[in-house]
Every structure is written in C-alpha cells, then in structure tokens.
C-alpha positions in Angstrom: 292.8 -10.1 241.2 292.4 -11.6 237.7 293.5 -10.1 234.1 290.5 -9.2 232.2 291.7 -8.8 228.9 290.0 -10.0 226.1 290.8 -10.7 222.5 288.2 -10.8 220.4 289.5 -10.0 216.7 292.7 -12.6 216.7 292.1 -14.1 213.6 294.4 -17.3 214.6 291.7 -18.7 216.8 288.6 -19.1 214.6 285.0 -19.9 216.3 284.9 -23.4 217.7 283.1 -25.3 219.7 284.0 -24.3 223.3 284.2 -26.0 226.7 281.3 -28.1 228.2 281.6 -25.2 230.9 280.6 -22.5 228.3 278.0 -24.4 227.0 276.8 -25.3 230.4 276.5 -21.6 231.7 275.1 -20.1 228.6 271.5 -20.4 229.3 271.7 -19.6 233.0 273.7 -16.4 232.2 271.3 -15.3 229.3 268.4 -16.0 231.7 270.2 -13.6 234.7 271.2 -10.9 232.4 268.0 -10.5 230.7 266.0 -10.7 234.2 268.3 -8.4 235.3 267.7 -5.9 232.4 264.1 -6.5 233.2 264.6 -5.7 236.8 266.3 -2.3 235.4 263.2 -1.8 232.9 260.7 -2.0 235.9 262.5 0.4 238.1 263.1 3.0 235.3 259.2 2.9 234.4 258.3 3.3 238.1 260.8 6.1 238.7 260.3 7.7 235.5 264.1 7.6 234.8 263.2 6.4 231.2 266.2 6.0 228.7 268.9 7.1 231.2 268.6 4.0 233.0 267.3 1.6 230.0 270.1 2.5 227.4 272.7 1.4 229.6 270.9 -1.8 230.4 271.1 -2.9 227.0 274.9 -4.2 227.7 273.0 -6.7 229.9 271.5 -8.2 227.2 274.9 -8.3 225.0 277.1 -9.5 227.4 275.7 -13.5 227.4 276.6 -13.4 223.6 280.2 -11.5 224.2 281.2 -14.0 226.9 280.0 -17.0 224.6 282.1 -15.4 221.7 285.0 -14.9 223.9 285.4 -18.5 225.2 284.6 -20.0 221.4 287.4 -18.0 220.0 289.9 -18.5 222.9 292.6 -21.1 222.5 291.7 -22.4 226.1 288.0 -21.9 226.2 287.8 -23.6 229.9 290.0 -20.5 231.1 288.1 -18.0 228.9 284.7 -18.9 230.9 286.5 -18.8 234.2 287.5 -15.4 233.5 283.7 -14.8 232.1 282.5 -15.9 235.6 284.8 -13.5 237.3 283.5 -10.7 234.9 280.1 -11.5 235.7 280.7 -10.6 239.1 282.2 -7.1 238.6 279.4 -6.4 236.2 276.6 -7.6 238.6 278.5 -5.5 241.5 278.4 -2.4 239.0 274.7 -2.9 238.2 273.8 -3.4 242.0 275.0 0.2 242.3 273.4 1.4 239.2 270.3 0.3 240.9 271.3 2.0 244.4 271.5 -1.2 246.1 268.1 -2.7 245.7 268.4 -5.1 248.7 266.7 -8.1 247.2 268.5 -7.9 244.1 271.8 -7.3 245.7 271.4 -10.3 247.8 270.2 -12.5 245.6 272.5 -11.5 242.3 275.4 -11.5 244.6 274.7 -14.8 245.9 274.6 -16.3 242.6 277.8 -15.0 241.6 279.3 -16.1 244.7 277.9 -19.5 244.2 278.8 -20.1 240.5 282.6 -19.2 241.3 282.4 -21.7 244.2 281.2 -24.3 242.2 284.0 -24.1 239.7 287.1 -23.1 241.8 285.9 -23.7 245.7 286.2 -21.2 248.5 289.1 -19.3 247.1 287.7 -18.5 243.9 284.4 -17.6 245.7 286.6 -14.8 248.0 287.9 -13.6 244.5 284.2 -13.4 243.4 283.1 -11.5 246.5 286.2 -9.0 246.1 285.4 -8.4 242.6 281.6 -7.9 243.2 282.4 -5.8 246.2 284.8 -3.8 244.3 282.6 -3.2 241.2 279.7 -2.0 243.7 281.8 0.4 245.8 283.8 1.7 242.8 280.8 2.8 240.8 279.3 4.1 244.0 282.6 6.0 244.4 282.3 7.6 241.0 278.5 8.1 240.9 277.5 8.4 244.7 275.9 6.2 247.0 272.2 5.9 246.9 270.2 2.8 248.8 266.8 1.3 247.7 265.9 -1.0 250.0 262.3 -1.4 248.7 260.6 -0.5 245.4 257.2 -2.4 245.5 255.6 -5.7 246.3 255.2 -6.5 242.7 259.1 -6.1 241.9 259.8 -8.2 245.1 257.8 -11.1 243.7 259.5 -10.5 240.1 263.0 -10.4 241.4 262.3 -13.4 244.0 260.5 -15.6 241.2 263.7 -14.9 239.2 266.2 -16.0 241.8 264.4 -19.2 242.2 264.1 -20.0 238.6 267.6 -19.2 238.2 269.0 -21.3 241.1 266.6 -24.2 240.0 268.4 -23.4 236.7 271.8 -23.9 238.0 270.7 -27.1 239.9 269.5 -28.6 236.6 272.7 -27.6 235.1 274.8 -29.4 238.0 272.3 -32.3 237.8 273.3 -32.6 233.9 277.1 -32.3 234.5 276.9 -34.8 237.2 275.2 -37.0 234.8 277.8 -36.8 232.5 280.4 -37.2 234.7 278.7 -40.4 236.0 278.3 -41.8 232.4 282.1 -40.9 231.8 283.0 -43.0 234.9 281.1 -45.7 233.8 282.5 -45.7 230.3 286.0 -45.3 231.6 285.4 -48.5 233.7 284.3 -50.2 231.0 287.0 -49.2 229.1 289.6 -50.2 231.8 287.6 -53.6 231.6 288.2 -54.0 228.0 292.1 -52.8 228.0 292.4 -56.0 230.9 290.8 -58.1 228.5 292.7 -57.3 225.9 296.1 -57.8 227.9 294.5 -61.1 229.2 294.1 -62.1 225.2 297.7 -61.2 224.6 298.8 -63.7 227.4 296.8 -66.5 226.3 297.9 -66.2 222.8 301.3 -66.6 223.6 300.8 -69.2 226.1 298.6 -71.1 223.8 300.1 -74.4 221.9 297.4 -74.6 219.3 294.2 -72.7 217.5 291.6 -74.7 220.0 293.2 -74.0 223.0 293.9 -70.1 222.2 290.3 -69.8 220.9 288.8 -71.9 224.0 291.0 -69.7 226.8 290.7 -66.5 225.0 286.7 -66.8 225.3 287.1 -68.2 229.0 289.0 -65.0 229.9 286.8 -62.8 228.2 283.6 -64.2 229.8 285.5 -63.9 233.2 286.3 -60.2 232.5 282.5 -60.0 230.9 280.3 -62.3 232.7 277.1 -60.7 231.6 278.0 -61.5 228.1 278.3 -64.6 226.0 280.6 -65.3 223.6 281.4 -68.0 220.7 283.9 -68.0 217.7 283.5 -69.6 214.5 286.2 -69.8 211.9 285.3 -71.5 208.7 287.3 -72.3 205.5 287.1 -69.4 202.6 286.5 -71.9 199.7 283.8 -73.9 201.8 282.3 -71.5 204.2 280.0 -74.0 205.4 282.9 -76.1 206.7 283.7 -74.7 210.3 287.3 -75.3 211.0 287.1 -74.3 214.4 284.9 -73.1 217.0 284.8 -72.1 220.9 282.0 -71.4 223.3 282.0 -69.6 226.6 279.1 -68.7 228.7 276.4 -69.8 225.8 274.2 -72.7 226.4 275.0 -74.1 222.9 274.8 -77.8 221.9 276.6 -79.7 219.1 273.8 -79.3 217.0 273.1 -75.6 217.9 277.0 -75.1 217.1 276.5 -76.6 213.8 273.0 -74.4 212.6 274.8 -71.5 213.9 277.7 -72.2 211.9 275.4 -73.2 209.1 273.6 -69.7 209.5 277.0 -67.6 209.6 277.7 -69.3 206.3 274.8 -67.6 204.7 275.8 -64.3 205.9 279.3 -63.8 203.8 277.4 -61.7 201.6 276.3 -59.1 204.1 278.2 -55.7 204.4 277.5 -55.0 208.0 280.4 -55.3 210.2 277.8 -56.6 213.0 274.7 -58.3 212.4 272.0 -59.2 214.2 271.1 -62.8 214.5 268.0 -64.5 215.7 269.3 -67.9 216.2 268.3 -68.3 220.1 264.8 -69.1 221.2 265.3 -68.7 225.0 265.4 -65.1 225.0 268.9 -64.3 224.2 269.8 -61.8 221.6 273.1 -62.9 219.5 275.1 -60.6 217.6 277.9 -61.7 215.1 280.9 -59.6 214.3 283.0 -60.5 211.5 286.7 -61.0 211.1 286.7 -60.1 207.1 290.1 -59.2 206.0 291.9 -60.0 209.1 292.4 -63.9 208.6 294.4 -64.9 205.4 293.1 -68.7 205.6 289.6 -68.4 207.3 286.7 -66.3 207.5 286.0 -65.9 211.1 283.1 -64.5 213.5 282.8 -63.5 217.0 279.4 -64.0 218.6 278.4 -62.2 221.4 275.0 -62.8 223.9 274.3 -59.2 225.2 270.4 -57.5 225.8 271.0 -55.0 223.1 274.0 -53.7 220.9 275.1 -50.1 222.2 278.3 -48.1 221.0 280.4 -49.4 224.0 279.5 -52.9 223.1 280.2 -52.2 219.3 283.6 -50.8 220.0 284.4 -53.6 222.5 283.7 -56.2 219.7 285.7 -54.6 217.2 288.9 -54.4 219.4 288.2 -58.4 220.4 287.8 -59.2 217.0 290.8 -57.6 215.8 292.8 -58.7 218.9 291.5 -62.5 218.4 292.0 -62.1 214.5 295.8 -61.1 215.2 296.4 -63.8 217.9 295.1 -66.3 215.8 297.2 -65.5 212.4 299.9 -65.1 214.5 299.4 -68.7 215.9 298.8 -70.1 212.4 301.9 -68.9 211.4 304.0 -69.9 214.5 302.4 -73.4 214.0 303.4 -73.3 210.2 306.9 -72.2 211.0 307.3 -74.9 213.9 305.8 -77.7 211.4 308.5 -76.7 209.0 311.0 -76.6 211.5 310.1 -80.3 213.1 308.9 -82.2 209.8 310.7 -83.6 207.4 310.1 -82.1 204.1 309.8 -84.8 201.9 307.5 -87.2 204.2 306.1 -85.0 206.6 307.4 -86.9 209.6 309.3 -85.4 212.5 312.9 -84.6 211.3 316.0 -85.8 212.7 316.3 -82.3 215.0 313.1 -83.0 216.8 313.6 -86.5 217.4 317.0 -85.6 219.0 315.0 -83.5 221.1 312.5 -85.6 222.5 315.2 -88.2 222.9 317.0 -85.9 225.2 313.5 -85.3 227.3 313.0 -88.8 227.8 316.7 -89.3 229.0 316.3 -86.5 231.5 313.0 -88.2 232.7 314.9 -91.4 233.0 317.6 -89.6 235.3 315.3 -88.0 237.4 312.5 -90.9 237.5 314.3 -94.4 237.0 311.0 -95.8 236.6 310.3 -93.7 233.6 311.6 -96.2 230.8 311.7 -95.3 227.1 312.5 -97.5 223.8 313.6 -97.1 220.3 313.1 -98.5 217.1 315.4 -97.9 214.3 314.4 -99.2 210.5 316.6 -99.1 207.5 314.9 -99.3 203.9 317.0 -101.6 202.3 318.0 -101.2 198.6 317.4 -97.8 198.3 320.5 -97.0 196.7 319.9 -99.4 194.0 316.6 -97.9 193.3 318.3 -94.5 192.8 320.8 -95.9 190.7 318.6 -97.8 188.7 315.6 -95.5 188.4 316.2 -91.9 189.6 316.0 -90.2 193.0 312.4 -89.2 192.0 311.6 -93.1 192.3 313.7 -93.5 195.6 311.4 -90.5 196.9 308.7 -92.5 195.9 309.5 -95.4 198.0 310.5 -93.3 200.9 307.3 -92.1 200.8 305.4 -95.1 200.9 307.4 -96.4 203.8 306.5 -93.4 205.9 302.7 -93.6 204.6 302.5 -97.1 205.7 304.9 -97.0 208.9 302.2 -94.3 210.3 299.3 -96.5 209.8 300.8 -98.9 212.4 302.4 -96.0 214.9 300.2 -95.0 217.7 299.5 -91.1 218.7 302.1 -91.2 221.4 304.8 -92.7 219.3 307.4 -90.3 217.7 308.0 -91.6 214.1 310.6 -89.3 212.5 312.7 -89.6 209.3 316.4 -90.2 210.7 318.1 -89.8 207.6 318.4 -91.0 203.7 316.8 -94.2 204.1 316.5 -94.5 207.9 313.5 -94.3 210.1 313.3 -94.2 213.9 310.5 -94.3 216.2 311.2 -93.1 220.0 308.1 -94.8 222.5 307.9 -92.4 225.7 307.2 -94.0 229.0 307.5 -97.5 227.6 309.7 -100.7 227.4 311.2 -102.7 224.9 307.5 -104.7 224.4 306.5 -101.5 222.8 309.2 -101.5 220.0 309.2 -105.2 219.8 305.4 -105.0 219.1 305.7 -102.3 216.0 308.6 -104.6 214.9 306.0 -107.4 214.6 303.4 -105.3 212.6 306.3 -104.3 210.4 307.2 -108.0 209.5 303.7 -109.2 209.1 302.4 -106.1 207.2 305.2 -104.4 205.5 308.1 -106.8 204.8 308.1 -108.4 201.4 304.9 -106.2 200.3 305.1 -104.3 196.8 304.8 -101.1 196.0 304.4 -99.2 192.8 306.6 -96.5 191.7 306.7 -94.2 188.6 310.4 -93.7 187.1 311.6 -90.7 185.2 310.8 -92.3 181.9 306.9 -92.7 183.1 307.3 -96.5 183.4 305.2 -98.3 186.4 307.9 -100.4 188.6 306.9 -102.8 191.3 309.4 -102.9 194.1 309.2 -105.2 197.3 309.7 -103.5 200.4 312.7 -104.8 202.7 313.2 -103.0 205.8 316.2 -103.9 208.5 315.2 -103.4 212.3 317.0 -102.8 215.3 315.2 -102.0 218.9 316.4 -101.2 222.2 315.4 -99.8 226.0 316.4 -98.0 228.7 315.2 -101.5 230.5 318.5 -103.2 229.3 321.1 -100.3 228.9 321.8 -97.1 230.3 319.8 -94.4 228.7 322.4 -92.5 227.0 323.1 -95.7 225.4 319.8 -96.9 223.9 320.3 -95.2 220.4 323.4 -96.6 219.8 322.4 -100.0 220.8 319.4 -100.0 218.3 321.4 -98.7 215.7 324.1 -101.6 216.5 321.0 -104.0 216.3 319.8 -102.5 213.1 323.0 -103.3 211.2 323.2 -106.8 212.6 320.2 -107.3 211.4 320.9 -105.9 208.0 323.8 -108.1 207.9 322.2 -111.1 208.4 319.5 -110.3 206.1 322.2 -109.8 203.4 323.6 -112.9 204.0 320.7 -114.7 203.9 320.0 -113.5 200.4 323.4 -114.3 199.1 323.2 -117.9 200.8 319.4 -118.5 199.8 
C-alpha cells in the first residue's frame, strides 16, 4: 500500500510547472471524472435519488484540480502524480460501490485505472491499482451495504460505452504524443552526440595541425565527415581590411576560386549586421547558405563559418555556435602558438632562424645520415667582415643595419628548402638538407657574384648616410667529405681560412 498523504499548504513548495506526466494526464483525468459525474447525475435523476447522490458527486468534479495542484506544489511532481494515479483507483473503486456496481461502468472504469497505472509502472503497479480499486469498492460496500445494479437503461449503456471509447482514445492520443516527444528526444540526443564527437575531433585536429591552413582544412573535413548532410566553409578576414581574406577552407561545398572570392566579398559587406547567423543567397544551384560570425572571438581576424543546409533550425543554430566557438578558440590558440614558436625559433634582429633552431635542424640531418648513409647534407658558414669596425666607428645601430642588409640579400638567393640562420653576432649559416657540397658551392658562387663588393647605405646615430662595401668570408663542407658530426667544424675552419687569406690579400694589396 502507498502512503496517500498530501501537503497542499507548505509554503516552501510554491506552484510550478509539474512533470510532463501530470500535464499529460490532466485532460484524460478531467474527462473521466466529469463523465463519471454525468453518469452519477443520470442515475440520480432516473431513480429519483436527487441531491443525496449528486452532492457527493461534486467531489468528482473537484478532484482533477486537486490532483494537479498536488503535483504542482510537490517537490517531486512525478512521484506526486504516481500517487494521484493510485488515488484515482481508490476513488473510482469507492464510486463504483456508490453506484451499486453498475456493471458496464465498473468494468470500464476499473480497466481504465488498471491501464493507466500499468503504463507508468508495469504489472506490479497495475496489481497495486487493482488492490486499491477493490479495497475502495469493498470498503465502501462494507460501510453502506452491498447493492448490485447490473443494468439501468439502454441509453445509459450507450452513454457509458461512448465515454469509455472517448477516454481510451484520449489515452491513446496522450501515449502517441509522449512517444513522439520521446522520439524527438532520441533524435536530439543522437544529434548532440554527433556534435560532441565532432567537437572532440576538432580538438584533436587543432593539436595536430602545424599551421592555420592545415587546421582549417582538416577541421572542415572532420566536420563534413561527421555531418555529411551539410557543407562547410570558413573565411578569416583582416580586421582593418575586411575585403581581404587571409585564410579560407571549404569542405562539402562546390565553390570555385571565383565563388570563394565573391563569397569573401559578400561577407565583407556584412560586418555591420548584428545577427549572429545570417542567411546568404550567394548560391544559384538551390543550396541555401548560412553564415555564423566569429565576432569577438579572434584578436587578429574577423571570421565566418559557412554552412550549407536545407533550413536553419534551433539544433543547427546551436551546433554552429559551438563549432564557431571551437574553431575560433583553436585558431586563436594556434596563432598564439605559432607566434611563440616564431619568437623562439627566430632571430629578433633579422627574422632569420636563430642558432638554437639551426642546431636542432643540424642534429636531425646528422641522425638522418646515420640511419641512411645516402642521405647527405651540406653547410655554408659566412662571416660579415668589418662589423666590429662599423660598430666602433658608427655605433651599434649602424652595425645592426649592416647585419639586416646582409640577411635580406642572403634570403633572395636561398631556396625554400635551405635553412638560413643567424649563427652569431656577425655570422650566418645555411643548412642544405638532402644535398651535397654542390648546393653550398652554388650559393657561395651567388654570394661572390651578387653580394661581395656591393655597397649598402646605413644611417649613423648622427643622421649621416654612409655607404659600406659588403665583404663576407665563406666556408662550406658536406657529409660526403667528412663524418656528419664534423661537417660544421670543417665549414667553420674553412671560413676562418678564407677570412685569413682575404685579410692577407688586403694587406699585401
């Protein structure tokens, strides 16, 4: 047996929206009790019992409201509604006894009570409902006496039968509605799981990407793999010049180069729009595009995530917001990481690789040579002659100008695969991975032809313009002529030999 103790006056539990079960049963319960009151009224008038039967029957009209208030005020409205359903069984059992066990009413009302409780609690709860229904009926009968009314009239049978049909159809409609809600909830949960896994994938991609282009390309490919029904694109535009697209990536969208340019230009015109997601009409092949801005999420760029979708519903809009946040955070972190990496790897004056980065790259080449003897590498060392004299005579600002000029002109002649670094105060060095001495000699020849003896203009601390002649000492070596660990030392030795010979030549010249 359940404990049917209701507390309707506790101020600490104010009225609130009850559990969906209480909302779903409100209409069927109201109909059932109103219909039973109509049945009571019919029998009272038909048998002349008048108010002696009608007045108690008014409680049938009040109970649905009382049950709803009980659920709305309860701390656990679901459990409160479970109690209400069981109390329905007790009340209807009593009323079947009041109506002298009118057979059609007793069967249909009892069946309704048993079915309601079985739906929410299974066979065990149905057995409890049957026990309470029988207890209510037998208990009232024991108090007032047992009378049986198997039949009243054909009209009343029709009334009761029609009411039972309507009630069971109403319950079926409620169950259908609940099943639809459950189905929608399952679809939403599956969609949310896809979003969750996609967000995890984006995090993995962001950690693995080496640059912004790779990050955006791989991120959109993962998004399209997780959501093949959508197409994606992302555009990052310069904040000061929104018409300039700095980065772009596309997955699952048929965009040519001209389409990307037109779409980037269209997005540049939308910066003043306040909506977070904007409907675009940039495609002519039936695809609908929506753009979600990354406004405020990036420090250097204005970003847009584009999605191709049939329509923009609430789940898709929430998904876009999450993806925009994740992409923006990953992009911002990658930009910061690359900036820090550049600071750690680059020389502050020239922007070339610094000594630490060069030595790491050299160790990789040495390891490669040890693992694969055919994988050679070469080194070219350079020393800017006369830097000390320039610093002493014109100041360190002028010396820095000389160093940066040499760095700029060296970059012109180095290939993309060459690793050019500033090795020391006046020393530069180039590593040629997967190359022999010929690569170092080629660059040395270009330096002798295009840099040696050329003039550069510097400005002294006093504002004077001075022309300086460039002179560089060179020394090269390769793993084809000496053990890999000794290549750098050999190149350094040859550079100082070149410096000595050039100094002697100037003295005797």
